[in-house]
DOVO-625122 format. One record per residue (C-alpha): residue in three letters; chain; y, x, z. Coordinates in steps of 0.2 Angstrom, whole numbers. Layout:
N
r,c,c2,c1,c3
ala,A,Y,X,Z
...
// end
This chain:
667
r,c,c2,c1,c3
met,A,92,226,-202
asp,A,104,228,-187
lys,A,106,216,-173
lys,A,123,209,-179
thr,A,115,204,-196
ile,A,101,195,-187
val,A,113,186,-176
gly,A,123,181,-192
leu,A,108,174,-201
val,A,102,164,-186
leu,A,120,157,-185
ile,A,120,152,-203
cys,A,103,143,-201
val,A,110,134,-186
val,A,125,128,-196
phe,A,114,122,-210
leu,A,103,113,-198
val,A,117,105,-189
phe,A,126,100,-205
gly,A,110,92,-212
tyr,A,107,82,-196
ile,A,125,76,-196
ser,A,126,72,-215
arg,A,109,63,-215
pro,A,110,46,-223
thr,A,110,31,-212
glu,A,98,16,-213
glu,A,111,6,-222
gln,A,114,20,-235
leu,A,95,22,-238
ala,A,93,3,-240
gln,A,108,3,-252
gln,A,100,18,-262
lys,A,84,8,-263
arg,A,93,-7,-270
tyr,A,101,4,-283
asn,A,85,12,-288
asp,A,77,-5,-289
ser,A,91,-11,-300
ile,A,89,4,-312
ala,A,71,1,-313
ala,A,75,-17,-318
val,A,86,-11,-332
gln,A,73,1,-338
lys,A,60,-13,-337
ala,A,72,-25,-347
lys,A,74,-11,-360
gln,A,55,-9,-362
ser,A,53,-28,-364
lys,A,67,-28,-377
asn,A,58,-15,-387
lys,A,42,-24,-386
thr,A,51,-41,-391
ser,A,61,-33,-405
glu,A,44,-27,-413
ala,A,36,-44,-411
thr,A,51,-53,-419
ala,A,58,-42,-431
asn,A,53,-52,-446
ala,A,51,-69,-438
glu,A,60,-79,-451
ser,A,51,-71,-466
glu,A,34,-73,-457
asp,A,38,-91,-453
ala,A,42,-95,-471
ala,A,26,-87,-476
leu,A,16,-97,-463
lys,A,25,-113,-468
lys,A,20,-110,-486
met,A,2,-107,-482
val,A,1,-123,-472
glu,A,8,-133,-487
gln,A,-4,-125,-499
ser,A,-19,-129,-487
glu,A,-19,-147,-491
gly,A,-38,-151,-495
asn,A,-43,-133,-491
asp,A,-51,-132,-474
ser,A,-54,-113,-474
leu,A,-35,-110,-479
arg,A,-30,-122,-466
ala,A,-41,-114,-452
glu,A,-34,-97,-457
ala,A,-16,-103,-456
lys,A,-19,-111,-439
lys,A,-26,-95,-433
lys,A,-11,-85,-438
ile,A,1,-98,-430
asn,A,-9,-97,-414
asp,A,-9,-78,-415
lys,A,10,-78,-416
tyr,A,15,-92,-405
ala,A,0,-94,-393
ser,A,2,-109,-381
phe,A,17,-115,-392
ser,A,10,-115,-409
asn,A,11,-134,-410
ser,A,30,-132,-408
ala,A,32,-120,-423
leu,A,37,-122,-441
lys,A,45,-139,-440
asp,A,61,-145,-448
ala,A,76,-143,-438
lys,A,86,-158,-433
ser,A,104,-159,-427
ile,A,112,-168,-413
lys,A,130,-171,-411
leu,A,139,-173,-394
glu,A,157,-177,-392
asn,A,169,-178,-377
asp,A,188,-178,-375
val,A,191,-159,-379
phe,A,177,-154,-391
ser,A,162,-158,-401
val,A,145,-149,-399
asp,A,131,-148,-412
leu,A,114,-145,-405
thr,A,99,-140,-415
thr,A,81,-143,-411
lys,A,77,-126,-418
gly,A,78,-116,-402
gly,A,86,-130,-393
val,A,103,-121,-394
val,A,121,-125,-397
lys,A,124,-122,-415
gln,A,142,-125,-417
val,A,157,-130,-406
thr,A,173,-137,-413
leu,A,189,-139,-402
lys,A,199,-155,-405
asp,A,216,-149,-399
tyr,A,218,-132,-408
lys,A,219,-126,-425
thr,A,216,-109,-433
tyr,A,231,-99,-441
asp,A,227,-107,-458
lys,A,227,-125,-450
lys,A,208,-127,-450
pro,A,198,-133,-434
val,A,194,-120,-421
val,A,175,-118,-423
phe,A,166,-106,-412
phe,A,151,-102,-422
thr,A,145,-103,-440
glu,A,128,-107,-446
asn,A,116,-96,-437
gly,A,130,-87,-429
asn,A,125,-92,-411
ser,A,107,-89,-404
tyr,A,100,-88,-386
gly,A,84,-91,-378
phe,A,70,-83,-367
asn,A,57,-70,-372
leu,A,41,-76,-363
ser,A,25,-66,-361
thr,A,10,-77,-364
gly,A,-4,-65,-362
ser,A,-2,-51,-374
ile,A,10,-60,-385
val,A,29,-61,-382
val,A,36,-78,-389
ser,A,54,-81,-391
thr,A,60,-99,-388
ser,A,74,-97,-401
asp,A,60,-97,-414
leu,A,52,-114,-408
asp,A,56,-132,-410
phe,A,62,-143,-395
ile,A,60,-161,-393
pro,A,77,-170,-389
phe,A,79,-183,-375
val,A,94,-192,-370
asn,A,95,-198,-352
gly,A,76,-196,-350
lys,A,72,-205,-366
val,A,66,-198,-383
tyr,A,82,-197,-394
asn,A,82,-209,-408
gly,A,98,-204,-417
glu,A,111,-214,-408
ser,A,129,-208,-406
leu,A,132,-198,-391
lys,A,150,-198,-385
val,A,158,-198,-368
ser,A,176,-199,-361
gly,A,186,-197,-345
lys,A,175,-195,-330
asp,A,159,-201,-338
ser,A,144,-189,-342
leu,A,128,-189,-351
val,A,112,-178,-351
val,A,104,-172,-367
ser,A,87,-163,-364
met,A,78,-151,-376
arg,A,60,-149,-371
leu,A,48,-136,-377
phe,A,30,-142,-373
ala,A,15,-131,-372
asn,A,1,-136,-384
lys,A,-7,-153,-383
pro,A,-26,-150,-381
asp,A,-37,-156,-395
thr,A,-47,-166,-383
ile,A,-32,-178,-379
asn,A,-32,-192,-391
ile,A,-14,-199,-389
ser,A,1,-199,-400
asp,A,14,-185,-399
glu,A,27,-196,-392
asp,A,15,-202,-378
phe,A,11,-184,-374
tyr,A,29,-179,-373
arg,A,32,-193,-360
ser,A,16,-189,-350
ser,A,16,-170,-351
lys,A,21,-160,-336
ser,A,20,-143,-343
tyr,A,36,-138,-353
ile,A,52,-128,-354
glu,A,68,-139,-353
tyr,A,86,-136,-358
lys,A,96,-149,-349
tyr,A,113,-151,-357
ile,A,126,-160,-346
leu,A,141,-166,-356
arg,A,156,-171,-346
gly,A,171,-182,-353
asp,A,186,-171,-350
asp,A,179,-153,-347
tyr,A,177,-138,-358
arg,A,161,-134,-349
leu,A,144,-139,-355
gly,A,131,-140,-341
tyr,A,116,-129,-346
his,A,101,-131,-334
val,A,85,-122,-338
ile,A,69,-128,-330
leu,A,52,-120,-332
asn,A,40,-134,-326
asn,A,22,-131,-323
met,A,21,-115,-334
gln,A,10,-105,-322
asp,A,-5,-106,-335
val,A,7,-102,-349
ile,A,19,-88,-344
ser,A,11,-72,-338
asp,A,12,-68,-319
asp,A,29,-59,-318
ser,A,44,-57,-307
gln,A,57,-59,-321
val,A,60,-68,-337
glu,A,72,-62,-350
met,A,86,-71,-359
val,A,95,-65,-374
trp,A,112,-72,-380
lys,A,120,-66,-396
ser,A,135,-73,-405
asp,A,145,-69,-421
leu,A,164,-72,-416
arg,A,175,-80,-430
leu,A,192,-75,-434
lys,A,205,-88,-428
glu,A,221,-79,-428
lys,A,233,-72,-441
asp,A,231,-53,-437
val,A,213,-48,-437
asp,A,217,-31,-430
ile,A,226,-38,-415
glu,A,213,-51,-412
arg,A,199,-38,-412
lys,A,209,-27,-400
asn,A,210,-42,-388
ser,A,192,-47,-390
thr,A,178,-40,-379
leu,A,164,-44,-367
tyr,A,169,-48,-349
tyr,A,157,-50,-334
lys,A,159,-55,-316
leu,A,150,-45,-303
ser,A,149,-51,-285
asp,A,166,-43,-280
asp,A,175,-38,-297
val,A,177,-43,-315
glu,A,174,-29,-328
tyr,A,173,-28,-346
leu,A,167,-17,-361
lys,A,179,-6,-371
glu,A,193,-15,-380
gln,A,203,-10,-395
gly,A,191,-19,-407
arg,A,187,-4,-418
asp,A,176,4,-405
asp,A,159,-3,-401
asp,A,153,-2,-383
lys,A,138,-5,-373
lys,A,133,-5,-354
glu,A,118,-7,-343
ile,A,121,-17,-327
gly,A,108,-16,-313
ile,A,116,-27,-301
pro,A,118,-46,-300
ile,A,130,-54,-313
lys,A,138,-71,-310
trp,A,145,-75,-328
ile,A,147,-67,-345
ser,A,161,-71,-357
phe,A,162,-67,-375
lys,A,181,-66,-375
gln,A,193,-67,-390
gln,A,212,-66,-390
phe,A,215,-85,-385
phe,A,197,-92,-384
ser,A,181,-88,-375
ala,A,163,-93,-375
ala,A,155,-90,-358
leu,A,139,-92,-349
ile,A,141,-96,-330
cys,A,128,-96,-316
asn,A,132,-109,-304
asp,A,122,-103,-288
lys,A,116,-86,-282
ser,A,98,-90,-286
ser,A,103,-92,-304
trp,A,113,-76,-306
phe,A,107,-63,-319
glu,A,98,-49,-309
ser,A,102,-36,-323
ala,A,109,-35,-340
asn,A,111,-25,-356
leu,A,128,-29,-364
lys,A,135,-24,-381
thr,A,149,-26,-393
ile,A,146,-23,-412
thr,A,158,-24,-426
asp,A,148,-26,-442
lys,A,155,-25,-459
gln,A,149,-42,-464
gly,A,155,-50,-481
ser,A,162,-66,-472
lys,A,180,-66,-472
asp,A,181,-75,-455
tyr,A,169,-63,-446
met,A,177,-53,-432
arg,A,164,-46,-420
thr,A,147,-48,-413
met,A,143,-50,-394
gln,A,126,-47,-387
ser,A,119,-49,-370
gln,A,101,-47,-364
met,A,99,-53,-346
thr,A,85,-54,-333
leu,A,82,-69,-321
gly,A,71,-70,-306
tyr,A,55,-79,-309
asp,A,41,-84,-296
asn,A,26,-89,-306
ser,A,18,-97,-290
lys,A,31,-111,-289
pro,A,27,-127,-299
ala,A,45,-127,-306
thr,A,59,-115,-307
glu,A,77,-121,-312
tyr,A,92,-110,-317
ser,A,108,-120,-315
met,A,121,-113,-327
asp,A,136,-119,-338
phe,A,143,-114,-355
phe,A,161,-113,-357
phe,A,169,-116,-374
gly,A,188,-117,-373
pro,A,205,-109,-372
asn,A,210,-94,-362
lys,A,223,-105,-353
tyr,A,227,-99,-335
asn,A,228,-116,-327
ile,A,212,-122,-336
val,A,200,-107,-331
lys,A,208,-105,-314
lys,A,203,-122,-308
tyr,A,184,-117,-309
lys,A,187,-104,-295
ile,A,176,-91,-302
asp,A,189,-78,-307
met,A,188,-82,-326
glu,A,207,-81,-326
arg,A,204,-62,-325
thr,A,200,-62,-343
ile,A,218,-66,-347
pro,A,227,-49,-348
leu,A,241,-53,-335
gly,A,242,-35,-328
trp,A,227,-36,-315
gly,A,227,-17,-313
phe,A,244,-17,-305
phe,A,246,-29,-291
leu,A,265,-31,-293
met,A,263,-36,-311
gln,A,250,-49,-309
trp,A,259,-56,-294
val,A,275,-58,-304
asn,A,265,-67,-318
arg,A,254,-78,-307
phe,A,267,-83,-294
val,A,283,-83,-303
ile,A,283,-83,-322
ile,A,268,-95,-325
pro,A,274,-108,-313
val,A,292,-108,-319
phe,A,286,-107,-338
asp,A,274,-122,-334
phe,A,289,-132,-326
leu,A,300,-129,-341
val,A,286,-135,-353
asp,A,285,-151,-344
phe,A,302,-156,-350
gly,A,296,-156,-368
leu,A,308,-142,-374
ser,A,305,-131,-388
tyr,A,297,-115,-384
gly,A,312,-104,-390
leu,A,323,-114,-378
ile,A,311,-112,-364
ile,A,311,-93,-367
leu,A,330,-93,-367
ile,A,331,-102,-350
leu,A,317,-91,-343
thr,A,327,-76,-348
leu,A,343,-83,-340
leu,A,334,-87,-324
val,A,327,-69,-323
lys,A,344,-62,-326
ile,A,352,-73,-313
val,A,340,-68,-300
leu,A,341,-50,-304
phe,A,360,-50,-306
pro,A,364,-43,-288
leu,A,353,-28,-292
ala,A,361,-26,-310
tyr,A,378,-27,-302
lys,A,375,-13,-290
ser,A,367,-2,-304
phe,A,381,-5,-317
ser,A,395,-4,-304
ser,A,388,12,-296
thr,A,386,20,-313
ala,A,404,15,-318
lys,A,411,22,-302
met,A,402,39,-304
lys,A,411,40,-321
val,A,428,39,-313
leu,A,424,53,-302
gln,A,418,65,-316
pro,A,434,75,-316
glu,A,432,79,-297
ile,A,414,83,-300
asn,A,419,96,-314
lys,A,431,104,-301
ile,A,416,106,-289
asn,A,406,114,-302
glu,A,419,126,-306
lys,A,421,130,-287
tyr,A,403,134,-285
pro,A,397,141,-302
lys,A,383,153,-295
gln,A,365,148,-293
asp,A,364,153,-275
gln,A,379,141,-271
met,A,368,126,-276
leu,A,367,120,-259
gln,A,386,120,-256
lys,A,389,111,-273
gln,A,376,97,-268
gln,A,384,95,-251
ala,A,402,94,-259
ile,A,396,81,-272
gln,A,387,71,-259
gln,A,403,71,-248
leu,A,413,66,-263
tyr,A,402,51,-266
lys,A,403,46,-248
asn,A,422,47,-248
ala,A,423,36,-263
gly,A,411,23,-256
ile,A,397,26,-269
asn,A,379,27,-266
pro,A,371,37,-280
met,A,354,29,-277
ala,A,361,12,-280
gly,A,358,14,-299
cys,A,339,19,-297
leu,A,332,7,-285
pro,A,337,-9,-295
met,A,328,-1,-310
leu,A,312,2,-300
ile,A,313,-16,-294
gln,A,315,-23,-312
phe,A,302,-13,-319
pro,A,287,-24,-314
ile,A,296,-39,-321
leu,A,299,-30,-337
ile,A,280,-25,-339
ala,A,274,-42,-333
met,A,283,-50,-347
phe,A,275,-37,-359
arg,A,258,-44,-353
phe,A,263,-63,-352
phe,A,270,-67,-369
pro,A,256,-60,-380
ser,A,243,-68,-369
ser,A,250,-85,-368
ile,A,241,-98,-378
glu,A,255,-110,-375
leu,A,265,-100,-388
arg,A,251,-101,-401
gln,A,257,-109,-417
gln,A,274,-114,-409
pro,A,288,-112,-422
phe,A,306,-106,-418
leu,A,319,-102,-431
trp,A,311,-91,-444
ala,A,295,-88,-434
asp,A,281,-100,-438
asp,A,271,-94,-423
leu,A,278,-86,-408
ser,A,261,-79,-402
thr,A,261,-67,-417
tyr,A,273,-56,-427
asp,A,287,-65,-437
ser,A,287,-57,-454
ile,A,302,-59,-465
leu,A,296,-47,-478
asp,A,278,-42,-482
leu,A,276,-25,-489
ser,A,263,-20,-502
phe,A,260,-4,-493
asn,A,256,1,-475
ile,A,268,12,-465
pro,A,259,23,-452
phe,A,261,17,-434
tyr,A,272,3,-441
gly,A,262,-9,-452
asn,A,264,-18,-468
his,A,278,-31,-464
ile,A,295,-31,-456
ser,A,297,-42,-440
leu,A,315,-48,-439
phe,A,315,-51,-420
cys,A,308,-33,-417
leu,A,322,-27,-429
leu,A,336,-36,-420
met,A,329,-31,-403
thr,A,330,-13,-409
ile,A,348,-15,-414
ala,A,352,-23,-397
gln,A,343,-9,-388
leu,A,354,4,-398
leu,A,370,-5,-393
tyr,A,364,-6,-375
thr,A,360,13,-375
lys,A,377,17,-382
met,A,386,7,-369
thr,A,375,15,-356
met,A,378,33,-362
asn,A,397,29,-363
gln,A,397,23,-345
gln,A,387,37,-338
ala,A,396,53,-332
gln,A,394,66,-346
thr,A,387,82,-341
asn,A,379,97,-350
thr,A,364,98,-337
met,A,352,89,-349
pro,A,357,92,-367
gly,A,341,83,-373
met,A,345,67,-364
lys,A,356,59,-377
phe,A,342,62,-391
met,A,329,55,-380
met,A,339,39,-375
tyr,A,343,35,-393
gly,A,325,40,-399
met,A,317,27,-387
pro,A,323,11,-397
ile,A,317,19,-413
met,A,300,22,-405
met,A,299,4,-398
leu,A,303,-2,-416
phe,A,286,5,-421
val,A,277,0,-406
leu,A,282,-18,-405
asn,A,283,-22,-424
asn,A,265,-30,-423
phe,A,268,-38,-406
ser,A,271,-57,-403
ala,A,288,-64,-409
ala,A,290,-72,-391
leu,A,290,-54,-383
asn,A,303,-47,-395
tyr,A,313,-62,-394
tyr,A,313,-61,-375
tyr,A,318,-42,-375
leu,A,332,-46,-388
leu,A,339,-60,-376
ser,A,337,-49,-361
leu,A,346,-34,-369
leu,A,360,-45,-375
ile,A,363,-52,-358
ser,A,362,-35,-351
val,A,376,-29,-363
leu,A,387,-44,-358
gln,A,384,-41,-339
met,A,388,-22,-342
phe,A,404,-27,-351
ile,A,410,-39,-338
ile,A,406,-28,-323
arg,A,415,-13,-331
lys,A,430,-24,-332
thr,A,429,-28,-314
ile,A,430,-9,-309
asn,A,447,-4,-302
glu,A,448,15,-306
gln,A,464,17,-297
lys,A,457,9,-281
ile,A,442,21,-281
leu,A,454,36,-282
glu,A,465,29,-269
arg,A,450,27,-257
leu,A,444,45,-261
ala,A,461,52,-257
lys,A,462,43,-241
asn,A,445,47,-235
ser,A,447,65,-240
lys,A,462,67,-227
lys,A,450,62,-213
pro,A,440,75,-204
met,A,424,78,-212
lys,A,410,71,-202
lys,A,394,79,-206
ser,A,378,69,-207
lys,A,362,75,-198
trp,A,355,79,-215
gln,A,370,90,-219
gln,A,369,98,-202
arg,A,351,103,-204
met,A,354,110,-221
glu,A,368,121,-215
asn,A,358,127,-200
leu,A,344,131,-212
glu,A,356,140,-224
lys,A,363,150,-209
gln,A,345,155,-204
asn,A,341,160,-221
arg,A,357,171,-223
arg,A,353,179,-206
leu,A,335,184,-211
leu,A,342,191,-228
glu,A,355,202,-219
glu,A,341,208,-207
arg,A,330,213,-222
gln,A,344,222,-230
lys,A,348,232,-214
asn,A,330,236,-212
ala,A,329,242,-230
ala,A,345,253,-228
lys,A,337,261,-212
arg,A,321,265,-222
arg,A,332,273,-235
// end
């Protein structure tokens, strides 16, 4: 090994050492990595807990039925009764006195919905909205029987107990519920508590009701019903459970719901239904499209989780940071159930921080059962409006919807007009605002067509490929002499594009249009079928949407006028086919979309055709030619860009001549 090799190796080592020192992680990065590792560990711990829980509760209903039957058969048989009691204690540990009881229902009602609670698990069994109907005119109901379950999996020694299997005791405003009617309105509210008590010791000789009043060891679900709110307060209190719940830093909550079909098109509703969740700085969601299931493990705090459908959502919202979910396993499932109104299943398994040394731990949360209406969910100020697809991935699109389209739309709705007329007025307003841009675009295209004979002469003058620069300069000078800006037709289209796409998002997601009729369409939020087919056409569907068909015809008319107005060249022979093929493609794309969207596009195209016709009539071809002739006689003043291009061309020509001379000398 020579001296140079040794020096090279030493230098390489020095470089690696310096690079390692410079790229070493900072203390902040190390802390961030530690938090990430801790969150992953929390997720893995939750998964292990889930496996242990699922094994313990796989056949809970059948086991409970067998135990209940054993208790019934133990009348007068002390040994059988003792055996039944032992089995119940083995399964439910400290909560055995709260198992195997008959469930009771409690109905709550406010201005916007009614809620059915059940003592089995202390959960919301059903929610019915008052102001909305399904596509077949039935009440909008969130859950069917046993279609919604949630609760906590608690470790009591070696036994894992699920609160969803146990029976809670209902209290209203602090008193044991006695069956009274529970209804609030306006700004009023009431509190309904579901309490799950630890076992009453055999040595206490008092009645159950007196024990419930005096006991300080229980799990409480405190439901707060407000008069005019789609939220149902849900506070979970673990009170003096140190001797019941095993010492641990977390408790696990599981929420699972079977979503019901509410709209006309199950494929579209499934496509627009998924699970959303709010992190500290962003809102994310699982895979949409409905046909594909998805799951995700989250190892960082979550503020809320929403089981979102096309127009309605059921959400669980944490009100303060101490109540945020520390981690979660989220999943969407599409089972092939026999129920005709079943759509999808949403499932979330969350962990919450728990300090066993404290006498009481409270988690402050809210359920939301309501419409995906922008003005309703936005007032909660928790970014739940992000579940409404308004084009959040593109800032211009969501700005147009949030700050222009929605305010104007709501302003027009306040006048009590039909929604078909509101869409017409909205379209006219958009076209009026964009008319200056449209005028520049259409007039520029019309003027360029007038100059087509002159452009053909330039093409004949510079036919060779190496004369491309001269040809471009001549055409640019021609446009300049005629007072035409060739870019005037492109810029307006770029400005109008965000509005076009914003409307594509706005109309299908607007619950205001749901079940609103117009002309032959009985529901502007879905397709307007004038003919249902007995077969399915690939990529088209099994029906014919008239608004979509009329929109396609209008688009073909608009395309024809555009092609006639443009200067005809042979530079792009496939352009004509592409221009006429686009409307046909849109016919297949939009046939299943909302009638409101197709109606808006139809109106927009018809107005554009009218604008184009009027603008073309205002173009004075003779005046353009006279201006061209007048400016052509003036000395040609070269722009800086033209001068730079000419200098560049001269330089290239000089280099080419030098290369040719050098090649000739070598020969």
